[in-house]
C-alpha positions as CSV (number, residue, x, y, z in Angstrom):
1,M,7.1,5.2,-15.8
2,T,6.7,1.7,-16.8
3,S,9.6,2.2,-19.6
4,L,12.1,2.4,-16.9
5,T,11.3,-0.9,-15.4
6,Q,13.7,-3.9,-15.0
7,T,12.8,-7.4,-14.1
8,L,15.0,-9.4,-11.8
9,T,14.9,-13.2,-11.0
10,I,14.7,-13.5,-7.2
11,S,14.8,-17.4,-7.2
12,P,13.9,-19.8,-10.2
13,G,10.3,-18.9,-11.2
14,I,10.1,-16.0,-9.1
15,N,10.3,-12.6,-11.0
16,Y,10.2,-9.2,-9.4
17,E,9.5,-6.1,-11.8
18,F,10.9,-2.6,-10.4
19,V,11.8,1.0,-11.0
20,H,15.2,1.9,-9.8
21,V,16.8,5.2,-10.1
22,P,20.5,5.6,-8.1
23,Y,21.3,8.1,-5.7
24,T,23.4,11.2,-6.9
25,S,26.8,11.8,-5.4
26,N,25.3,14.4,-2.6
27,Q,23.0,12.2,-1.2
28,T,23.9,8.4,-0.3
29,S,20.3,7.2,1.1
30,T,17.6,5.6,-1.0
31,I,14.1,4.9,-0.5
32,L,12.0,2.0,-1.1
33,F,8.4,2.7,-1.7
34,L,5.8,0.1,-1.4
35,H,2.1,0.2,-3.1
36,G,-0.9,-0.9,-1.7
37,F,-4.2,-2.5,-3.7
38,P,-5.0,-2.2,-6.0
39,S,-2.0,0.1,-7.2
40,S,1.2,-0.5,-8.6
41,L,4.7,1.1,-8.8
42,H,3.2,3.8,-11.0
43,S,1.4,5.6,-8.1
44,W,4.9,6.5,-6.7
45,R,5.4,8.7,-9.8
46,H,5.4,11.7,-8.2
47,Q,7.7,11.1,-5.1
48,I,10.3,9.5,-7.2
49,K,10.8,12.3,-9.7
50,H,10.9,14.8,-6.4
51,F,13.3,12.7,-4.2
52,N,15.6,12.0,-7.0
53,Q,15.8,15.6,-8.1
54,L,16.9,16.2,-4.3
55,G,19.5,13.0,-5.3
56,Y,18.0,10.2,-3.2
57,G,18.0,6.8,-4.9
58,C,14.8,5.6,-5.1
59,L,13.4,2.1,-5.5
60,A,9.6,1.2,-6.6
61,P,8.8,-2.6,-6.9
62,N,5.5,-3.9,-8.5
63,L,4.9,-6.1,-5.5
64,M,3.5,-10.1,-5.6
65,G,0.4,-9.7,-8.3
66,Y,1.2,-6.8,-9.9
67,G,2.3,-6.4,-13.4
68,K,5.5,-8.7,-14.8
69,T,6.2,-9.7,-10.8
70,Y,5.6,-13.0,-9.5
71,S,1.5,-13.9,-9.3
72,P,0.7,-16.8,-8.0
73,S,-2.9,-18.4,-7.5
74,D,-2.2,-19.8,-4.3
75,F,-3.0,-17.2,-1.3
76,Q,-0.7,-19.2,1.0
77,E,2.2,-17.9,-0.9
78,Y,1.6,-14.3,0.1
79,Q,3.5,-14.8,3.0
80,T,5.0,-11.4,4.4
81,K,8.1,-12.9,5.7
82,Q,9.1,-14.5,2.5
83,M,7.9,-10.8,0.8
84,V,10.5,-9.6,2.8
85,L,13.0,-11.6,1.8
86,H,12.3,-10.8,-1.8
87,L,12.8,-7.5,-0.9
88,V,16.2,-7.8,0.5
89,T,17.1,-10.1,-2.3
90,L,16.1,-7.2,-4.8
91,L,18.3,-4.3,-2.4
92,S,21.5,-6.7,-2.6
93,Y,21.3,-7.3,-6.3
94,L,21.4,-3.2,-6.4
95,T,24.2,-3.0,-4.1
96,I,22.1,-1.2,-1.7
97,N,23.8,-2.1,1.4
98,T,23.0,0.8,3.5
99,P,20.2,1.4,5.7
100,V,17.0,2.3,3.4
101,I,13.9,4.9,4.0
102,V,10.7,2.6,3.5
103,V,7.6,4.2,2.9
104,G,4.7,2.1,2.4
105,H,1.0,3.0,1.5
106,D,-2.3,1.0,2.2
107,F,-1.4,-2.8,1.9
108,G,2.3,-1.7,1.4
109,T,2.2,-0.5,5.0
110,I,2.0,-3.7,6.1
111,L,4.9,-5.0,4.3
112,A,7.3,-1.9,5.1
113,S,6.5,-2.3,8.9
114,R,7.7,-6.3,8.7
115,F,10.5,-5.0,6.7
116,A,11.2,-2.9,10.0
117,L,10.5,-5.7,12.3
118,Y,12.6,-8.8,10.3
119,Y,15.6,-6.4,9.1
120,P,15.8,-3.4,11.8
121,E,19.6,-3.3,11.1
122,R,18.4,-2.3,7.2
123,V,16.1,0.0,7.7
124,Q,16.9,4.1,8.2
125,A,13.5,5.0,8.9
126,L,9.9,4.0,8.2
127,I,7.1,6.3,6.8
128,L,3.7,4.9,6.4
129,L,0.8,6.7,4.5
130,S,-3.2,6.4,4.9
131,I,-2.9,3.0,7.0
132,G,-0.9,3.1,10.2
133,Y,0.8,0.3,12.0
134,N,-0.8,-2.7,13.0
135,P,1.4,-5.0,15.2
136,P,1.7,-8.7,14.6
137,G,-1.2,-10.8,15.4
138,I,-4.2,-13.0,15.0
139,V,-6.3,-11.4,12.4
140,D,-9.9,-12.1,13.4
141,I,-11.9,-10.5,10.8
142,D,-15.6,-10.6,12.2
143,R,-14.1,-8.7,15.4
144,T,-12.5,-6.0,13.9
145,I,-15.0,-5.2,11.6
146,N,-17.4,-4.8,14.2
147,N,-14.9,-3.3,16.5
148,A,-14.3,-0.5,13.9
149,K,-18.3,-0.3,13.1
150,E,-18.4,0.5,16.7
151,A,-15.6,2.9,17.0
152,V,-16.4,5.2,14.1
153,G,-20.0,4.9,13.8
154,Y,-20.2,2.9,10.1
155,D,-19.6,-0.2,8.6
156,I,-16.0,0.8,7.5
157,Y,-14.6,-2.4,6.4
158,G,-17.2,-4.5,5.1
159,Y,-15.8,-4.8,1.9
160,W,-13.1,-7.2,3.2
161,K,-15.4,-10.0,2.9
162,F,-15.9,-9.3,-0.7
163,F,-12.1,-8.9,-1.4
164,G,-11.1,-12.0,1.1
165,F,-13.8,-14.5,0.8
166,D,-15.8,-14.1,-2.3
167,D,-15.0,-16.2,-5.1
168,D,-16.5,-14.1,-7.5
169,A,-14.6,-11.2,-6.6
170,A,-11.9,-11.4,-9.3
171,Q,-14.0,-12.3,-12.2
172,L,-16.5,-9.4,-11.3
173,I,-13.9,-6.7,-11.1
174,E,-12.3,-8.0,-14.2
175,K,-15.7,-7.6,-16.3
176,N,-16.6,-4.4,-14.6
177,V,-13.1,-2.5,-14.7
178,N,-14.2,1.1,-15.5
179,S,-16.9,0.4,-12.9
180,F,-14.1,-0.8,-10.1
181,L,-11.9,2.1,-10.7
182,D,-14.7,4.6,-10.9
183,I,-15.2,3.8,-7.2
184,C,-12.1,3.4,-6.5
185,F,-10.8,6.8,-7.6
186,P,-13.8,9.3,-7.3
187,P,-13.7,13.1,-7.3
188,S,-11.8,13.8,-4.1
189,E,-14.7,15.7,-2.9
190,D,-17.0,13.1,-3.1
191,A,-14.8,10.2,-2.1
192,L,-15.3,10.1,1.6
193,A,-19.4,10.2,1.0
194,L,-19.4,7.4,-1.9
195,W,-17.1,5.3,0.0
196,R,-19.2,5.3,3.3
197,S,-22.1,4.8,1.0
198,D,-21.1,2.4,-1.7
199,F,-17.4,0.8,-0.9
200,T,-17.0,0.1,2.7
201,P,-20.5,-1.3,4.0
202,T,-20.7,-5.0,3.6
203,G,-22.4,-6.0,0.3
204,K,-22.4,-2.5,-1.2
205,L,-19.1,-2.9,-3.4
206,K,-20.4,-6.2,-5.2
207,E,-23.8,-4.1,-5.6
208,W,-22.0,-1.4,-7.3
209,L,-20.3,-3.8,-9.7
210,Q,-23.4,-6.2,-10.5
211,N,-25.1,-2.8,-11.3
212,R,-22.2,-1.8,-13.2
213,K,-22.7,1.9,-11.5
214,S,-20.5,4.7,-12.9
215,L,-19.6,8.3,-12.4
216,S,-19.3,11.2,-14.9
217,R,-16.1,12.7,-13.6
218,R,-12.8,10.5,-12.0
219,A,-10.4,11.9,-9.7
220,S,-8.5,14.9,-10.9
221,Y,-5.3,13.7,-10.0
222,L,-5.4,10.8,-12.6
223,T,-4.6,11.9,-15.9
224,D,-6.1,10.0,-19.0
225,S,-2.7,8.2,-19.1
226,D,-2.7,7.3,-15.4
227,Y,-6.2,6.1,-15.5
228,N,-5.0,3.8,-18.6
229,V,-2.2,2.2,-16.6
230,Y,-4.5,1.3,-13.6
231,L,-7.1,0.0,-16.3
232,G,-4.0,-2.1,-17.2
233,Y,-3.2,-3.5,-14.3
234,V,-6.9,-4.4,-13.4
235,L,-7.5,-6.1,-16.4
236,E,-4.0,-8.5,-16.3
237,G,-6.1,-10.3,-13.7
238,M,-6.9,-9.4,-10.1
239,K,-6.9,-13.1,-8.5
240,G,-3.2,-12.4,-7.2
241,K,-4.0,-8.9,-6.1
242,L,-6.9,-10.0,-4.1
243,N,-4.6,-12.8,-2.4
244,W,-2.9,-10.4,-0.2
245,Y,-6.5,-10.1,1.4
246,K,-7.0,-13.5,1.5
247,A,-3.4,-14.4,3.0
248,Q,-4.2,-11.8,5.8
249,F,-7.8,-13.0,6.7
250,N,-6.2,-16.5,6.6
251,N,-3.8,-15.8,8.8
252,V,-0.9,-17.2,6.9
253,N,1.6,-15.1,8.7
254,A,0.9,-16.6,12.2
255,E,3.6,-18.7,12.4
256,D,6.4,-16.4,11.5
257,E,5.0,-13.8,13.6
258,K,3.9,-15.6,16.9
259,N,7.4,-14.3,18.1
260,L,8.2,-11.4,16.6
261,D,8.7,-8.2,18.5
262,S,6.1,-5.6,17.9
263,N,8.2,-2.8,18.6
264,I,9.0,-0.5,15.7
265,Q,13.0,0.5,16.7
266,M,13.6,3.4,14.1
267,P,12.3,6.8,13.6
268,T,8.5,6.6,12.0
269,L,6.2,9.2,10.3
270,F,2.7,8.6,10.1
271,I,0.4,10.6,7.3
272,P,-2.9,9.6,7.1
273,G,-5.9,11.8,5.1
274,L,-8.7,13.4,7.1
275,R,-11.1,12.4,4.4
276,D,-10.2,8.6,4.0
277,A,-13.1,6.4,4.5
278,V,-11.2,3.5,5.5
279,G,-7.7,4.9,7.0
280,I,-9.0,7.0,9.5
281,P,-6.5,8.5,11.9
282,A,-8.4,7.8,15.2
283,L,-8.2,3.8,14.8
284,Y,-4.0,4.1,14.9
285,A,-4.0,6.1,18.1
286,A,-2.5,2.6,19.7
287,Q,0.1,2.7,17.3
288,K,2.4,5.0,19.7
289,Q,2.6,2.1,22.2
290,Y,4.6,0.1,19.9
291,I,7.0,3.0,18.3
292,E,9.1,5.3,20.5
293,D,9.9,7.7,18.2
294,L,6.6,8.6,16.1
295,T,5.4,11.5,14.1
296,V,1.9,11.8,12.9
297,I,1.1,14.5,10.2
298,E,-2.5,14.3,9.3
299,L,-3.4,16.3,5.8
300,D,-7.1,17.1,4.5
301,A,-6.9,14.2,1.9
302,T,-8.7,11.1,0.6
303,H,-6.9,7.6,0.7
304,W,-4.8,8.2,-2.1
305,I,-2.7,10.7,-0.2
306,M,0.4,10.6,-2.6
307,E,-1.2,10.8,-5.4
308,E,-4.0,13.4,-4.5
309,K,-1.9,15.8,-2.2
310,F,1.6,14.6,-3.7
311,Q,3.2,18.1,-3.2
312,E,2.0,18.2,0.5
313,V,3.3,14.4,1.0
314,N,6.7,15.0,-0.7
315,Q,7.4,18.2,0.9
316,N,6.4,16.8,4.7
317,I,8.4,13.5,4.1
318,E,11.2,15.9,3.0
319,E,11.3,18.3,5.8
320,W,10.9,15.4,8.0
321,I,13.9,13.4,6.9
322,K,16.1,16.6,7.0
323,K,15.1,16.9,10.6
324,R,15.5,13.3,11.7
325,F,18.7,12.7,9.9
């Protein structure tokens, strides 16, 4: 996958690394894939192969903080509107002028949905994996953590404070990279219980890393090659990646989004995992009030749904697109 990457200078000093495979003669739609944390464009390898074989164009950038893409140390630069403009520039450079199908996972769902809000004329359909639609608004991290804990019965977002506010987080992850990847990508059958005990509760992820805990096995959907790719992305530096959290929790988008229409205008597909400890489907029940044309397909999967259950995800997306268009 990485051997196919290209790099574009979006503007002076701002580069984006990406993979692009054009559509074939029997298809004119392009699918834009937006990864989350701490993934990369590599997480879309199964989708790019599948949908390009069907004729779709596929575009997967490394987002800010990842790979050769611009990785500023100041979290104030991680404004979603600016990232959307970067994507528009990338699409224009590749002469992708027809509306695209935007697929986002994890943090990529925020960028995907904001792309749909800022430039609805450029988005044919919106597909959200694992994490549903959160409308624009001020982020109150303590209230969100408490409300979610009350709703699901356990501390689901406690790790946010480690990622977003702990000055030692980036260095601690980099020094204990194998321990970090073990907790991020455990065997699927253990993931839900392990995340509930050692990832999501406040202080537990930091404790896991400080104690250099490890697992005897990793997720079966990651080959040794896949694991080494993720290892490389973590070792290149975590500060830029964690800036996605810092930006959200410090409300860097408040001014841009204060008058933004929250309604999603295009057909939207949401695919959550029923064994996801953080992307719990019930937490996104309210999204239907903002999305008139919403389809929800729940799968028996953990958080890394497009890797763990890539065949089911691909099939459901393929069938949904064919029905909608």
